[in-house]
C-alpha positions in Angstrom: 18.4 -17.1 -23.4 15.7 -15.0 -23.6 14.1 -16.0 -20.5 17.1 -15.6 -18.9 17.4 -11.9 -20.1 13.7 -11.3 -19.0 14.4 -12.6 -15.6 17.7 -10.4 -14.9 15.8 -7.5 -16.3 12.7 -8.2 -13.7 15.0 -8.5 -10.9 17.3 -5.3 -11.8 14.0 -3.3 -12.3 12.8 -4.8 -8.9 16.0 -3.7 -7.1 15.7 -0.2 -8.7 12.3 0.1 -7.7 13.2 -0.9 -4.2 14.8 2.9 -3.5 11.7 4.5 -4.1 9.0 5.1 -1.5 6.1 3.6 -3.6 8.0 0.4 -4.9 5.0 -0.7 -7.1 4.6 2.4 -9.1 8.3 3.0 -9.6 8.7 -0.9 -10.7 5.8 -0.1 -13.3 7.5 3.2 -14.7 10.8 1.2 -14.9 9.0 -1.4 -16.7 7.0 0.9 -19.1 10.1 2.2 -20.8 11.1 -0.8 -22.8 7.6 -1.7 -23.3 7.0 1.7 -25.0 9.9 0.9 -27.0 8.4 -2.2 -28.2 5.1 -0.7 -28.7 6.4 2.1 -30.5 8.1 -0.2 -32.9 5.3 -2.7 -33.4 2.0 -0.2 -33.5 3.1 3.3 -33.8 3.5 6.0 -31.6 0.1 6.8 -31.0 -1.1 3.5 -30.1 2.1 3.2 -27.8 1.2 6.1 -25.9 -2.3 5.6 -25.4 -1.5 2.0 -24.2 1.0 3.2 -21.5 -1.3 6.2 -20.5 -4.1 3.6 -20.0 -1.6 1.2 -17.8 -0.9 4.4 -15.7 -4.4 5.2 -15.0 -5.1 2.0 -14.0 -2.1 1.4 -11.7 -2.9 5.1 -10.2 -6.5 3.6 -9.8 -5.7 0.5 -8.1 -2.9 2.6 -5.9 -5.9 5.0 -4.7 -8.2 2.2 -3.9 -5.7 0.4 -1.7 -5.0 3.7 -0.1 -8.2 4.8 0.5 -9.0 1.2 2.1 -6.6 1.5 4.3 -7.4 4.9 5.6 -10.8 3.4 6.2 -9.6 0.2 8.1 -7.7 2.6 10.4 -10.5 4.9 10.9 -13.2 1.9 12.0 -10.3 0.4 14.5 -11.3 0.6 17.8 -8.8 2.0 20.0 -7.4 -0.6 22.6 -7.2 0.8 26.3 -5.4 -1.0 28.9 -8.0 -1.8 32.0 -7.3 -0.5 35.5 -7.4 -2.7 38.0 -10.0 -1.6 40.6 -8.6 -0.7 44.0 -10.1 -1.9 47.4 -10.2 0.2 50.5 -8.4 -1.9 53.0 -10.5 -0.1 55.9 -14.0 -0.2 54.4 -13.8 -4.0 52.5 -15.7 -2.4 49.6 -14.5 -1.5 46.2 -13.7 1.9 44.9 -17.2 3.3 43.7 -19.1 6.4 43.9 -20.8 7.3 47.3 -24.1 8.0 45.1 -24.3 4.2 44.2 -23.5 3.2 47.9 
């Protein structure tokens, strides 16, 4: 019965988090509320708040690193330009190049 309730809670948290732009951060916040209540009951207020703050800092760090890597990947990407076919002049039979090179 415990596992059923746990899976049901996780599915409900994922469903609620899907309405937010940053789904992973919203999922962690939605999970942190019952975890905070459990930690408060087991260890006390100070350790519960400290543990929750450490998890929040870790999640923010991971999100910052992944977004920075995505920006670097986008900046280093080479733009793809379609090549234009060279047009031949029917009268001369030569390719369209500059007169200096000819």
